VOPAGU-2260 file (C-alpha; in pm, 1 decimal, decimal comma):
REM VOPAGU-2260
SITE   aa  ch    i         X         Y         Z
SITE  MET   A    0     992,2   -1970,9    -370,2
SITE  LEU   A    1    1009,6   -2218,4    -653,3
SITE  ALA   A    2    1365,6   -2220,4    -789,0
SITE  THR   A    3    1360,8   -2033,6   -1108,9
SITE  PRO   A    4    1510,1   -2296,9   -1343,1
SITE  GLY   A    5    1266,4   -2551,4   -1229,5
SITE  ARG   A    6     945,9   -2340,8   -1185,2
SITE  ALA   A    7     783,4   -2428,3   -1526,9
SITE  GLU   A    8     872,0   -2793,6   -1481,2
SITE  ARG   A    9     704,0   -2807,1   -1150,1
SITE  ALA   A   10     403,3   -2602,5   -1271,1
SITE  VAL   A   11     307,4   -2870,3   -1533,9
SITE  ARG   A   12     299,3   -3126,6   -1250,2
SITE  ILE   A   13      45,1   -2932,7   -1059,7
SITE  PRO   A   14    -287,3   -3096,4   -1143,8
SITE  ALA   A   15    -599,1   -2905,0   -1263,1
SITE  PRO   A   16    -879,4   -2880,6   -1008,8
SITE  VAL   A   17   -1121,9   -3170,9   -1005,1
SITE  VAL   A   18   -1411,4   -2933,7    -961,7
SITE  ASP   A   19   -1460,0   -2592,6   -1124,4
SITE  VAL   A   20   -1711,6   -2305,8   -1139,6
SITE  ARG   A   21   -1968,7   -2344,9   -1410,1
SITE  PRO   A   22   -1944,2   -2068,7   -1659,6
SITE  GLY   A   23   -2232,4   -1821,1   -1668,0
SITE  ASP   A   24   -2321,4   -1536,9   -1906,9
SITE  GLY   A   25   -2103,4   -1243,5   -1927,3
SITE  MET   A   26   -1771,9   -1159,7   -1763,8
SITE  ALA   A   27   -1664,8   -1287,1   -1414,5
SITE  VAL   A   28   -1425,0   -1156,4   -1147,0
SITE  ALA   A   29   -1155,2   -1325,1    -936,9
SITE  VAL   A   30    -961,5   -1158,9    -652,6
SITE  LEU   A   31    -632,0   -1315,0    -566,8
SITE  ALA   A   32    -344,2   -1199,1    -333,7
SITE  GLY   A   33       8,6   -1350,6    -367,5
SITE  GLY   A   34     275,1   -1104,2    -280,5
SITE  CYS   A   35     362,2    -790,3    -465,3
SITE  PHE   A   36      75,7    -703,5    -701,6
SITE  TRP   A   37     320,0    -606,5    -976,1
SITE  GLY   A   38     416,4    -961,3   -1052,5
SITE  MET   A   39      68,6   -1107,8   -1008,5
SITE  GLU   A   40     -71,4    -852,3   -1256,9
SITE  ALA   A   41     212,3    -928,3   -1499,8
SITE  VAL   A   42     126,1   -1298,0   -1501,9
SITE  PHE   A   43    -238,4   -1279,3   -1533,3
SITE  GLU   A   44    -233,0   -1016,9   -1813,7
SITE  GLN   A   45     -77,7   -1299,7   -2020,4
SITE  VAL   A   46    -367,8   -1536,4   -1987,1
SITE  LYS   A   47    -620,8   -1575,8   -2277,7
SITE  GLY   A   48    -958,2   -1490,1   -2177,5
SITE  VAL   A   49    -856,4   -1236,7   -1916,0
SITE  GLN   A   50   -1005,3    -898,6   -2008,2
SITE  ASP   A   51    -853,5    -675,5   -1734,5
SITE  VAL   A   52    -623,2    -705,8   -1440,3
SITE  VAL   A   53    -625,3    -426,8   -1173,4
SITE  SER   A   54    -370,8    -409,2    -887,2
SITE  GLY   A   55    -518,9    -313,7    -546,2
SITE  TYR   A   56    -581,8    -396,4    -187,5
SITE  ALA   A   57    -832,3    -647,6     -28,7
SITE  GLY   A   58    -919,2    -740,6     313,8
SITE  GLY   A   59    -925,6    -405,3     483,9
SITE  THR   A   60   -1127,5     -93,1     490,7
SITE  ARG   A   61   -1156,5     184,0     225,2
SITE  GLU   A   62    -998,9     430,9     455,1
SITE  THR   A   63    -668,3     226,4     477,1
SITE  ALA   A   64    -661,1     124,0     108,5
SITE  ASN   A   65    -358,1     316,2      -0,9
SITE  TYR   A   66       5,2     211,9     -49,8
SITE  ARG   A   67     155,8     401,7     237,2
SITE  MET   A   68     -74,8     265,3     502,6
SITE  VAL   A   69     -76,7    -101,2     370,4
SITE  ALA   A   70     302,4     -83,6     362,0
SITE  SER   A   71     294,9      -8,4     738,4
SITE  GLU   A   72     163,1    -361,0     793,5
SITE  ARG   A   73     -99,8    -228,1    1031,9
SITE  THR   A   74    -395,4    -276,9     810,3
SITE  ALA   A   75    -579,0    -600,1     725,2
SITE  HIS   A   76    -513,8    -548,1     358,4
SITE  ALA   A   77    -323,4    -780,6     129,3
SITE  GLU   A   78    -180,7    -658,0    -200,1
SITE  ALA   A   79    -411,5    -819,9    -446,8
SITE  ILE   A   80    -533,4    -823,5    -807,2
SITE  ARG   A   81    -888,2    -813,0    -945,9
SITE  ILE   A   82    -914,1   -1021,5   -1273,3
SITE  VAL   A   83   -1205,4    -971,4   -1502,4
SITE  TYR   A   84   -1226,4   -1268,2   -1727,7
SITE  ASP   A   85   -1448,9   -1457,8   -1980,7
SITE  PRO   A   86   -1542,1   -1783,6   -1812,2
SITE  ARG   A   87   -1621,1   -1925,6   -2157,7
SITE  GLN   A   88   -1253,2   -1890,0   -2251,0
SITE  VAL   A   89   -1076,4   -1956,5   -1908,9
SITE  SER   A   90   -1231,2   -2103,5   -1598,9
SITE  TYR   A   91   -1191,8   -1986,2   -1237,6
SITE  GLY   A   92   -1031,6   -2318,1   -1169,4
SITE  THR   A   93    -772,4   -2263,5   -1447,8
SITE  LEU   A   94    -693,3   -1925,1   -1304,3
SITE  LEU   A   95    -639,7   -2086,1    -963,8
SITE  ARG   A   96    -398,0   -2341,1   -1134,0
SITE  VAL   A   97    -195,5   -2046,4   -1271,2
SITE  TYR   A   98    -204,1   -1878,2    -932,5
SITE  PHE   A   99     -87,4   -2179,7    -734,9
SITE  SER   A  100     181,2   -2300,1    -981,3
SITE  VAL   A  101     359,2   -1989,6   -1118,7
SITE  ALA   A  102     217,5   -1662,3   -1002,5
SITE  HIS   A  103     349,5   -1705,8    -648,0
SITE  ASP   A  104     468,7   -1961,1    -375,7
SITE  PRO   A  105     161,0   -2077,8    -190,8
SITE  THR   A  106     366,3   -2227,1      96,0
SITE  GLN   A  107     498,7   -1899,4     199,8
SITE  VAL   A  108     338,4   -1742,8     520,5
SITE  ASN   A  109     314,8   -1370,0     512,6
SITE  ARG   A  110     584,9   -1317,1     256,8
SITE  GLN   A  111     687,6   -1366,1    -107,9
SITE  GLY   A  112    1056,4   -1353,1    -210,4
SITE  PRO   A  113    1206,6   -1043,3     -51,4
SITE  ASP   A  114     876,5    -902,4      71,7
SITE  ILE   A  115     782,2    -975,4     423,9
SITE  GLY   A  116     466,3    -900,6     610,3
SITE  PRO   A  117      89,6    -981,3     613,9
SITE  SER   A  118      22,5    -757,4     314,9
SITE  TYR   A  119     209,2   -1010,6     109,6
SITE  ARG   A  120      18,7   -1316,5     233,1
SITE  SER   A  121    -125,7   -1574,9       4,9
SITE  ALA   A  122    -506,1   -1529,4      -3,7
SITE  ILE   A  123    -814,2   -1586,3    -215,5
SITE  PHE   A  124   -1113,0   -1357,4    -192,8
SITE  PRO   A  125   -1403,9   -1542,0    -353,3
SITE  ASN   A  126   -1685,0   -1345,9    -510,2
SITE  THR   A  127   -1937,2   -1619,6    -497,5
SITE  PRO   A  128   -2014,4   -1924,1    -302,8
SITE  ALA   A  129   -1913,1   -2142,0    -593,5
SITE  GLN   A  130   -1573,5   -1972,1    -606,4
SITE  LYS   A  131   -1525,3   -2031,8    -238,0
SITE  ALA   A  132   -1616,5   -2399,7    -264,8
SITE  VAL   A  133   -1385,9   -2454,9    -560,8
SITE  ALA   A  134   -1095,8   -2276,8    -396,8
SITE  ALA   A  135   -1132,0   -2480,8     -71,7
SITE  ARG   A  136   -1156,5   -2806,6    -268,6
SITE  TYR   A  137    -853,6   -2726,7    -471,4
SITE  ILE   A  138    -637,2   -2639,5    -176,8
SITE  ALA   A  139    -728,1   -2977,1     -17,3
SITE  GLN   A  140    -655,8   -3148,2    -356,0
SITE  LEU   A  141    -314,1   -2986,5    -390,1
SITE  ASN   A  142    -217,5   -3058,8     -34,5
SITE  ALA   A  143    -311,8   -3427,0     -86,8
SITE  ALA   A  144     -97,9   -3437,0    -403,3
SITE  ARG   A  145     207,1   -3320,9    -205,1
SITE  VAL   A  146     352,3   -3123,4    -487,0
SITE  TRP   A  147     532,7   -2897,5    -236,9
SITE  ASP   A  148     737,2   -3011,5      68,2
SITE  GLN   A  149     531,7   -2762,6     295,2
SITE  PRO   A  150     167,3   -2731,4     328,7
SITE  ILE   A  151     -20,6   -2466,8     135,9
SITE  ALA   A  152     -54,8   -2149,0     341,1
SITE  THR   A  153    -318,2   -1983,9     120,3
SITE  ARG   A  154    -610,2   -1847,3     317,3
SITE  ILE   A  155    -969,9   -1801,4     184,6
SITE  GLU   A  156   -1092,1   -1467,1     311,3
SITE  SER   A  157   -1370,5   -1224,2     271,4
SITE  GLY   A  158   -1339,8    -851,6     199,9
SITE  ALA   A  159   -1382,0    -581,4     -64,1
SITE  PHE   A  160   -1128,7    -493,1    -326,6
SITE  PHE   A  161   -1002,3    -138,2    -373,4
SITE  SER   A  162    -794,9     -35,5    -661,2
SITE  ALA   A  163    -435,4      87,9    -607,6
SITE  GLU   A  164    -286,1     414,7    -713,9
SITE  ALA   A  165    -230,0     475,8   -1082,4
SITE  GLU   A  166     143,2     438,0   -1046,5
SITE  HIS   A  167     100,8      65,7    -954,6
SITE  GLN   A  168    -116,4     -20,5   -1261,1
SITE  ASP   A  169      47,2    -213,3   -1543,5
SITE  PHE   A  170     382,6    -153,7   -1360,0
SITE  ALA   A  171     567,0    -438,8   -1505,6
SITE  ARG   A  172     458,8    -357,1   -1863,6
SITE  ARG   A  173     554,7      15,7   -1815,5
SITE  ASN   A  174     880,3     -69,2   -1636,9
SITE  PRO   A  175    1034,1    -380,9   -1796,8
SITE  ALA   A  176    1388,8    -295,3   -1684,8
SITE  HIS   A  177    1307,0    -223,7   -1316,4
SITE  PRO   A  178    1551,7    -433,3   -1107,9
SITE  TYR   A  179    1257,6    -583,6    -903,6
SITE  ILE   A  180    1066,8    -677,3   -1218,0
SITE  VAL   A  181    1377,0    -834,5   -1376,8
SITE  ARG   A  182    1468,0   -1029,1   -1071,9
SITE  TRP   A  183    1130,9   -1146,3    -937,7
SITE  ASP   A  184     854,2   -1104,7   -1195,0
SITE  LYS   A  185     996,2   -1169,8   -1534,7
SITE  PRO   A  186    1075,4   -1534,7   -1438,6
SITE  LYS   A  187     710,9   -1589,8   -1334,6
SITE  VAL   A  188     599,1   -1468,1   -1673,8
SITE  SER   A  189     839,8   -1690,1   -1848,1
SITE  ALA   A  190     747,6   -1988,8   -1644,5
SITE  PHE   A  191     381,8   -1926,5   -1715,9
SITE  ARG   A  192     445,7   -1920,8   -2101,2
SITE  ALA   A  193     661,6   -2222,7   -2084,3
SITE  ALA   A  194     435,5   -2429,0   -1859,4
SITE  PHE   A  195      97,1   -2334,2   -2020,9
SITE  PRO   A  196     151,3   -2232,4   -2382,5
SITE  GLN   A  197    -203,1   -2324,0   -2458,5
SITE  LEU   A  198    -325,6   -2050,0   -2206,5
SITE  ALA   A  199     -83,4   -1776,1   -2310,7
SITE  ARG   A  200    -171,1   -1487,0   -2539,5
SITE  GLY   A  201       3,1   -1488,0   -2865,7
């Protein structure tokens, strides 16, 4: 994981993608996995142009899309978030920049911080061919930039998204003093607001 004191400083050194998805009419959807969905949700709820963030599971079947089964690490699911956003206000590539820079550590394999297992993997679930192409190009761009000491472990996968249980929605906002939120997720939100003030909600 990026060291907390230097997280924002490193984030601003991560370049924007050289190619991006062209904005269309109406809302767009991005599905990203990067460790515990509480923190991912907390970060992306701060982004201007994001209309809704839902915590859930992606990569497995509907029958196994529940916390108890996913936590067993015997499903193909990753904890993920579904982001509904206005592409005229924030682009898919910009969301990926936030994802790679402050929302999680993309060099970790099947883990994030204290959480270990394939359900905590770094993965992108594109909804369109354009999203898939931009994600692949950006991963190659970031690896070439050598911002991290290790190669990016993020996988590009296919699979449906299923919403998580109500208790997991808006968890950080509803439980700001929870020890896990204080230790692992508040620093991510602070880093986002410090590194990308132009993207942060007021």
